ZATI-759457 format. One record per residue (C-alpha): x, y, z; residue number from 1. Coordinates in steps of 0.02 Angstrom, whole numbers, plus 32768, in hexadecimal, padded with zeros to 4 digits. Example, Ala and Ser with C-alpha at 12.3 -4.5 7.8 and 13.67 -1.06 7.14 Angstrom:
BEGIN
     X     Y     Z  num
  8267  7F1F  8186    1
  82AC  7FCB  8165    2
This chain:
BEGIN
     X     Y     Z  num
  8021  81D4  7C69    1
  7FD8  81B8  7BD8    2
  7F77  8129  7C28    3
  7F3D  8190  7CB4    4
  7EFC  8214  7C4E    5
  7EBE  81BC  7BCA    6
  7E32  8231  7B62    7
  7E6A  82BB  7BC3    8
  7EFF  82C7  7B4A    9
  7E7E  82E5  7ABF   10
  7E57  8390  7B02   11
  7EE5  83C8  7B8E   12
  7FA6  83D1  7B68   13
  8012  8381  7BD6   14
  80A6  83DA  7C0C   15
  8129  835D  7C97   16
  81BD  83A8  7CE5   17
  824B  8340  7D3F   18
  8270  839A  7DD6   19
  8315  83EF  7DE2   20
  8396  8362  7E09   21
  8335  82D0  7DD9   22
  8329  828D  7D2D   23
  835D  82F2  7CA4   24
  8359  8385  7D0F   25
  8414  83AA  7D32   26
  8418  8307  7D9D   27
  8469  8302  7E3A   28
  84DE  8261  7E3F   29
  8544  8209  7EBB   30
  8574  8160  7E80   31
  857A  80E6  7EF8   32
  84FE  8140  7F80   33
  845F  80E2  7FD9   34
  83EC  8108  8035   35
  8410  8066  809E   36
  84D4  809C  80AE   37
  84C0  8135  8123   38
  8592  8154  8112   39
  857D  8180  805F   40
  84F5  81FD  808B   41
  856B  827F  80D2   42
  85EB  8262  8052   43
  8560  8278  7FD4   44
  8517  8328  801E   45
  85D3  8369  8024   46
  85F9  8340  7F5E   47
  8557  8389  7F31   48
  8580  8431  7FA7   49
  8516  84C3  7FBE   50
  8498  84BA  7F1D   51
  8454  8414  7F7C   52
  83F8  8492  7FD4   53
  839E  84C8  7F3F   54
  8358  842C  7F0B   55
  82BB  8438  7F51   56
  81FB  844A  7F30   57
  81F6  8500  7F3D   58
  827C  851F  7ED1   59
  8222  849F  7E57   60
  8179  84FC  7E57   61
  81ED  858B  7E12   62
  822F  8538  7D91   63
  817C  84E9  7D5A   64
  8133  85AB  7D48   65
  81C9  85CB  7CE6   66
  81AE  854A  7C6E   67
  80EB  8578  7C74   68
  811E  8622  7C41   69
  81B8  85FD  7BBF   70
  8127  859C  7B5C   71
  809F  8636  7B6B   72
  8017  85BD  7BCA   73
  7F90  8601  7C39   74
  7F3E  85A6  7CCE   75
  7F73  84EA  7CE7   76
  7F23  845B  7D3E   77
  7F9C  841E  7DAD   78
  7F9F  8340  7DBB   79
  800F  831E  7E53   80
  8008  8264  7E8E   81
  8080  8231  7F1B   82
  810A  82B2  7F33   83
  80CD  830D  7EA5   84
  803E  833E  7F14   85
  80C3  83A6  7F7C   86
  80FC  8401  7EE4   87
  8041  8419  7EC4   88
  8039  8465  7F62   89
  80D1  84C8  7F5B   90
  808D  8508  7EB1   91
  7FEE  853C  7EF6   92
  8048  85AE  7F8D   93
  80B0  8609  7F0C   94
  804C  861C  7E4E   95
  7F94  8612  7E90   96
  7F60  867E  7DF0   97
  7FA6  85F5  7D80   98
  7F3C  8560  7DC1   99
  7E9A  8525  7D7D  100
  7E89  8485  7DDD  101
  7ED7  840C  7E44  102
  7EDA  834C  7E48  103
  7F25  82FF  7ED8  104
  7F49  823C  7EE9  105
  7F98  820F  7F8E  106
  7FC0  82AF  7FE4  107
  806C  82D9  8049  108
  8023  8336  80E8  109
  806B  83CB  8106  110
  8089  83F9  81D9  111
  806C  84AC  8211  112
  811B  84F1  81EB  113
  80FF  84C8  8130  114
  8170  8433  811F  115
  8132  8378  80EF  116
  8119  8314  8175  117
  8189  8276  816D  118
  8187  8244  8247  119
  8120  81A2  8227  120
  8147  8173  8183  121
  816F  80C8  81B2  122
  80C7  80AF  8235  123
  8042  8038  81E4  124
  7FEE  7FC4  824F  125
  7F53  802E  8266  126
  7F28  7FFA  81B7  127
  7F31  7F43  81F3  128
  7EA1  7F7E  826E  129
  7E46  7FE3  81EE  130
  7E3F  7F44  817A  131
  7E1D  7EBE  821A  132
  7D95  7F3C  8265  133
  7D29  7F22  81C1  134
  7D2C  7E60  81C9  135
  7CBA  7E00  8257  136
  7D38  7D8D  8260  137
  7DCA  7DE7  826B  138
  7D80  7E57  82E1  139
  7D47  7DC6  834B  140
  7E02  7D8A  836B  141
  7E3F  7DC9  8419  142
  7E95  7E6A  8437  143
  7EB3  7EDE  839E  144
  7EFC  7EB9  82E4  145
  7F8B  7F08  8329  146
  7FA1  7ECF  83CE  147
  7FAF  7E21  8395  148
  8032  7E5F  8301  149
  809C  7E99  838C  150
  80A1  7DFD  83EA  151
  80C6  7D8D  8342  152
  816E  7E29  8314  153
  81A5  7E11  83D8  154
  818A  7D3D  83CA  155
  81E1  7D43  8331  156
  827D  7DB7  838C  157
  8286  7D3F  8425  158
  8278  7C9A  839B  159
  82B6  7CAB  8307  160
  826A  7C4F  8278  161
  82DB  7C2C  81F2  162
  8234  7C2E  8168  163
  81ED  7CE8  81A8  164
  8254  7D70  81F4  165
  822D  7E0A  8258  166
  825A  7E6E  81BA  167
  81EB  7DFF  814A  168
  8154  7E2B  81BB  169
  8167  7EDE  817B  170
  8131  7EBD  80E6  171
  80A9  7E4B  811E  172
  8065  7EDC  818A  173
  8041  7F4C  80F1  174
  7F7F  7F24  80C4  175
  7F90  7F82  800A  176
  7FB8  7ED6  7FCE  177
  7F01  7E83  7FE5  178
  7F3E  7DE6  8013  179
  7FAC  7E17  8098  180
  7F0A  7E90  80CB  181
  7EA1  7DD6  80BB  182
  7F12  7D6A  811F  183
  7F97  7DD1  8194  184
  7F30  7DD1  823C  185
  7EF8  7D2E  8228  186
  7FA3  7CE4  81FE  187
  7FF2  7D3A  8294  188
  7F66  7CE5  8310  189
  7F85  7C3D  82BD  190
  8049  7C5D  82D2  191
  8031  7C77  8395  192
  7FC1  7BF2  83A4  193
  8044  7B75  8364  194
  8002  7B7F  82A6  195
  8096  7BC8  823D  196
  8050  7B8B  818D  197
  7FFA  7C23  8155  198
  807E  7C9C  8196  199
  8111  7C2D  8147  200
  80A0  7C2E  8098  201
  8093  7CF6  80A2  202
  8158  7D13  80B3  203
  8177  7CA7  803B  204
  8174  7D39  7FBF  205
  81CC  7DBD  8022  206
  827D  7DC9  8017  207
  82E0  7DAA  80B1  208
  833F  7E45  80BD  209
  832E  7EEF  8062  210
  837A  7EE1  7FCA  211
  8402  7F78  7FA1  212
  83C4  8002  7F4E  213
  8411  8035  7EB2  214
  83CE  80E9  7E8F  215
  842D  815D  7E1A  216
  83BE  81EE  7E62  217
  83DA  81D3  7F24  218
  842A  827A  7F23  219
  8398  82E6  7EE3  220
  8315  8273  7F34  221
  8383  829F  7FE9  222
  8388  834F  7FAC  223
  82BF  8366  7F9C  224
  82A2  82F9  8037  225
  830E  833F  809A  226
  82EB  83F3  8062  227
  823D  83DE  8068  228
  8220  8379  8110  229
  8214  8385  81BD  230
  825F  830F  8228  231
  8272  82DC  82E3  232
  8310  8334  82DB  233
  833A  83FC  82DB  234
  8355  8423  8222  235
  83E8  8498  825E  236
  8443  841D  82BF  237
  84E1  83D6  82A4  238
  84E1  8317  825F  239
  8518  82C8  8309  240
  849A  832C  835B  241
  8415  8315  82DD  242
  843B  824D  82F7  243
  8425  8259  83BF  244
  838A  82A1  83B8  245
  833C  8236  832B  246
  8379  81AB  83A9  247
  831F  81F4  8432  248
  827B  820E  83C2  249
  8267  815E  839D  250
  829B  811A  8445  251
  820C  8176  848D  252
  8182  8185  840E  253
  81AA  80DC  83B7  254
  816A  8109  8318  255
  81A7  8062  82C0  256
  814C  800E  834C  257
  814F  7F6E  8355  258
  81EA  7F75  82FC  259
  829A  7F9B  831F  260
  8310  8014  82B3  261
  837A  7F71  829F  262
  82F5  7F07  827B  263
  82C5  7F7A  81BF  264
  8374  7FAD  81B4  265
  8410  7F68  81FE  266
  8475  8004  81F3  267
  841E  8069  8271  268
  83C7  8111  8279  269
  841C  8166  81DC  270
  83C0  80E3  8171  271
  8312  8105  8199  272
  8348  81B2  81C0  273
  83BF  81DD  8128  274
  83A5  82AF  8142  275
  840A  8297  81DD  276
  84A8  82A6  8174  277
  8461  8319  80E9  278
  846D  83C9  8125  279
  83D0  844A  811E  280
  8418  84FA  813A  281
  8384  853E  80C2  282
  82E0  8577  810C  283
  8276  8525  8082  284
  81C2  84E4  80AB  285
  8175  84B4  801F  286
  80CA  850B  804D  287
  80ED  859E  80C1  288
  80A4  859F  8158  289
  8006  85F8  817E  290
  8006  861C  80A8  291
  7F58  8621  805E  292
  7F52  859F  7FD9  293
  7EC8  85D7  7F36  294
  7E04  85A8  7F31  295
  7E14  854B  7E90  296
  7DCE  849E  7E87  297
  7E1E  840A  7EDB  298
  7E10  8362  7ED6  299
  7E4C  82F2  7F4F  300
  7E74  822C  7F44  301
  7E9D  81F1  7FF4  302
  7E9B  812F  8008  303
  7E7A  80E8  80BB  304
  7F23  806F  80B1  305
  7F9B  80EF  806E  306
  8022  8139  80DF  307
  7FBE  81CB  8114  308
  7F0C  81B6  813B  309
  7E76  8209  80DF  310
  7E5F  825F  8190  311
  7F1C  82A9  8184  312
  7EFD  82DC  80DD  313
  7E63  833A  8105  314
  7EBF  838E  8181  315
  7F59  83BC  812C  316
  7EF1  83F7  8094  317
  7E85  845F  80EB  318
  7EE0  8502  80B0  319
  7E99  84E3  8007  320
  7DD5  8535  8018  321
  7D8B  84E3  7F98  322
  7DD4  8431  7FAC  323
  7D7D  8389  7FAA  324
  7DCE  82F6  7FF0  325
  7D7E  8244  7FC0  326
  7DAD  81B4  8025  327
  7DC1  8112  7FC9  328
  7DB0  8077  8032  329
  7E42  8006  8040  330
  7E82  8073  7FD4  331
  7F44  8066  7FC4  332
  7FE2  80EE  7F98  333
  7FDE  8131  7EDD  334
  7F23  80FC  7EB1  335
  7F1A  815E  7DFA  336
  7FB3  80DE  7DC1  337
  7F52  803C  7DED  338
  7F1F  7FB7  7D60  339
  7E81  7F73  7DCB  340
  7DCD  7FB6  7DC8  341
  7E07  801D  7E5F  342
  7E8A  8070  7DE7  343
  7E16  8082  7D56  344
  7D81  80E1  7DCF  345
  7E02  815C  7E18  346
  7E3F  8182  7D60  347
  7D99  819A  7D2F  348
  7D7C  8214  7DC3  349
  7E28  8267  7D8D  350
  7DF5  8285  7CC7  351
  7D3C  82B8  7CF7  352
  7D95  833E  7D69  353
  7E19  837E  7CFE  354
  7D98  838A  7C6B  355
  7D0E  83E8  7CC5  356
  7D40  8416  7D7E  357
  7CB6  83B3  7DB7  358
  7CDA  833D  7E4A  359
  7C6E  8294  7E1D  360
  7C78  821C  7EB8  361
  7C89  8167  7E55  362
  7C85  8121  7F01  363
  7D3D  80C2  7EC5  364
  7D69  803C  7F34  365
  7DE9  7FB1  7F6B  366
  7D7E  7F6E  7FF2  367
  7D63  7EC8  7F9E  368
  7D8B  7E56  8014  369
  7D6E  7E29  80E0  370
  7DFD  7DF3  813D  371
  7E0F  7D44  8187  372
  7DF2  7D17  823D  373
  7E41  7C76  824D  374
  7E97  7BF5  81DC  375
  7E45  7B4A  8214  376
  7EA9  7AAE  8219  377
  7E23  7A2A  81EC  378
  7D85  7A1E  81A5  379
  7D36  7A14  824F  380
  7D60  7AC4  8279  381
  7D21  7AFA  81DD  382
  7C65  7B5D  820B  383
  7BF6  7AF9  8190  384
  7BB6  7B5F  80FF  385
  7B07  7B8C  8109  386
  7ABA  7B1E  8088  387
  79FB  7AD1  80CF  388
  7A1B  7A63  8042  389
  7AA8  79E4  808F  390
  7ACD  79A4  812F  391
  7B4E  79EA  81C6  392
  7BD4  797D  8187  393
  7BAC  79A9  80D1  394
  7BAD  7A6A  80F2  395
  7C4E  7A5C  8148  396
  7CA0  7A0F  80CC  397
  7C4A  7A92  8033  398
  7C97  7AFF  80A7  399
  7D3C  7AC6  80B1  400
  7D4B  7AC2  7FF6  401
  7D0B  7B67  7FDF  402
  7D88  7BA2  804F  403
  7E05  7B4A  7FE2  404
  7DCF  7B94  7F5D  405
  7DB8  7C41  7F98  406
  7E69  7C2D  7FD9  407
  7EA1  7C1F  7F28  408
  7E42  7CA7  7ECA  409
  7E75  7D1B  7F4F  410
  7F26  7D24  7F09  411
  7ED1  7D64  7E58  412
  7E93  7DFB  7EBF  413
  7E82  7E83  7E35  414
  7ECC  7F0F  7EB6  415
  7F6A  7E91  7ED4  416
  801A  7EB7  7EC4  417
  808E  7E30  7F09  418
  8027  7D94  7EB3  419
  7FF5  7DEA  7E10  420
  8077  7D8B  7DB5  421
  8070  7CF5  7E20  422
  8076  7C4F  7DB0  423
  806E  7BC5  7E43  424
  806F  7BB8  7EFE  425
  8063  7B15  7F7C  426
  7FB0  7B03  7FCD  427
  7FC4  7B45  8072  428
  7FCA  7A95  80C3  429
  7FF4  7A2A  802B  430
  7FCE  7A37  7F66  431
  7FF1  7AAC  7EEC  432
  7F8F  7B35  7E9D  433
  7FBC  7B71  7DE8  434
  7F99  7C09  7DA5  435
  7F78  7C15  7CE6  436
  7ECE  7C29  7C89  437
  7E74  7BD0  7CF0  438
  7EA9  7BC7  7DBF  439
  7EC9  7B09  7DC8  440
  7ECF  7AA1  7E6E  441
  7F29  7A00  7E91  442
  7F0B  79AB  7F21  443
  7F0F  7A58  7F8A  444
  7F0A  7A45  8045  445
  7EBD  7AE5  8084  446
  7E9E  7A85  8121  447
  7EF9  79E1  8149  448
  7E6A  7958  813A  449
  7E2D  799B  809A  450
  7E7E  797E  7FDF  451
  7E25  79FD  7F5D  452
  7E4F  79F8  7E88  453
  7E00  7A39  7DFA  454
  7DF8  7AE0  7D8E  455
  7DC7  7B78  7DC7  456
  7D88  7C0A  7D51  457
  7D91  7CBC  7D69  458
  7D41  7D3E  7D0C  459
  7D82  7DFA  7CF3  460
  7CEC  7E3E  7D54  461
  7CF8  7DC6  7DEF  462
  7C91  7D2E  7DC8  463
  7CDB  7C7B  7DEE  464
  7CA6  7BD0  7DC1  465
  7CF2  7B40  7E0C  466
  7CE4  7A88  7DE9  467
  7D45  7A15  7E73  468
  7D75  7979  7ECD  469
  7D69  7977  7F81  470
  7DAE  78F5  7FC2  471
  7DB6  78BB  8080  472
  7DFF  7818  80CF  473
  7D3F  77C9  80BF  474
  7D18  77F9  7FFE  475
  7D1A  786C  7F7D  476
  7CA2  78F9  7F5A  477
  7C72  794A  7EB3  478
  7C55  7A06  7EC3  479
  7C33  7A9E  7E58  480
  7C37  7B52  7E9B  481
  7BFB  7BE8  7E5E  482
  7C21  7CA7  7EA5  483
  7C4A  7D49  7EB2  484
  7D09  7D51  7ECB  485
  7D50  7DED  7F18  486
  7CC3  7E30  7F69  487
  7C9A  7E58  801D  488
  7BF6  7DE8  8033  489
  7C15  7D59  7FB0  490
  7B7F  7CF8  7F6A  491
  7BA4  7C37  7F51  492
  7B2D  7BB7  7F0C  493
  7B4F  7B0F  7EA7  494
  7B4C  7A61  7EB0  495
  7B9C  79DB  7F43  496
  7B84  7927  7F04  497
  7AFD  795D  7E8A  498
  7A8C  79AD  7F0A  499
  7A64  7A78  7ED8  500
  7A8D  7AF7  7F63  501
  7A99  7BB1  7F62  502
């Protein structure tokens, strides 16, 4: 929090509360219970007993205001991130006079009944479509990105591949990782056309199965998630009835599509919907239906590739009459916590808003790449670079060399997570890439008939320079490159065997 708020803390005090049942606030503990083990959830609920119905956002809002009053505080500004945005909405509905301003990052969507919507939590293929549509090359592929991904999943289910499982493709479809957003659709298309190398390379860093959860606060988490949410079943039905209702919903609506429940969690519906086995007898909507919310200044940051789309967030938060929703292109979940230029930008808006209550749109964005449309296998398949100073053959070698270099630098996207600590990686079709102070290519083959070696220097502002040796079966070329990495329109200049080009 200190890193997020920065200089705000020189002017304002910070009050943080562990919600009841979590952290150090009367934690609900169920040793051995786990979300991936649905048979343990009912036993956990029984051990917690009736008090489990009171570990919910509506009660947490009362706790927070009791602390505020005990400290003798006046109006407060509420900063909510992820689930904290639900606490903020619950607090605003019950204590409107205690608020001065509200900042929401990655908002939980509330349905008309006042409960948080968890129904389509897993459905993310629309994000593949969104990223692909921004790229001329990707958008030119036959069919939509989501349709091609569905074909890929069906193929892997019919013909299992030891190097990439259906489960691993769930993670690869999450475009909050820029490398996945850049390459997943083209890799799926290549795989379906008989070239598995791009998809196999992406899958290398993804666990083959879901690791077991070991969360001591699982009971507290279930108390809030189940008590605060709306589900594809009747909250007051028995566990057996809930399971039947949930199974019917998943068969009819297929919110996981194109995945089946067992592709993700082999233990079935109880793992995807753990609240089937958690009683919710108390009416406890976080934001009571029809409840007017205060007309205080509200700033909402909504990432395009978050679990809830900016349009869904806007619809849900219309109850705040003075809310400003700012869309962050290619923005993921938890925008204020990212250690990236995008995160710095969002934190700047947060700090300005909390100190002045004014919205200064800094046009924060994570849109610093374009999705690929293809993975060429030979130099001949690479569209030539439009460098007029060179022949067509030279321009193809230059283009293939540049593609090799940008393929390596993409792993250092400042908005990335999965690849952030990567130290080395095999080249797509051979050779080795090493990530240190420089990015070093050692006979890397992005296409089969070209080997590229040499260092790439990458500055913090995304300026890339490379001194490379490109070897074909016929000869060796000395190539220097200078370009702006992490840009939707990179410019390129350099030399090809001593010939300058721009």
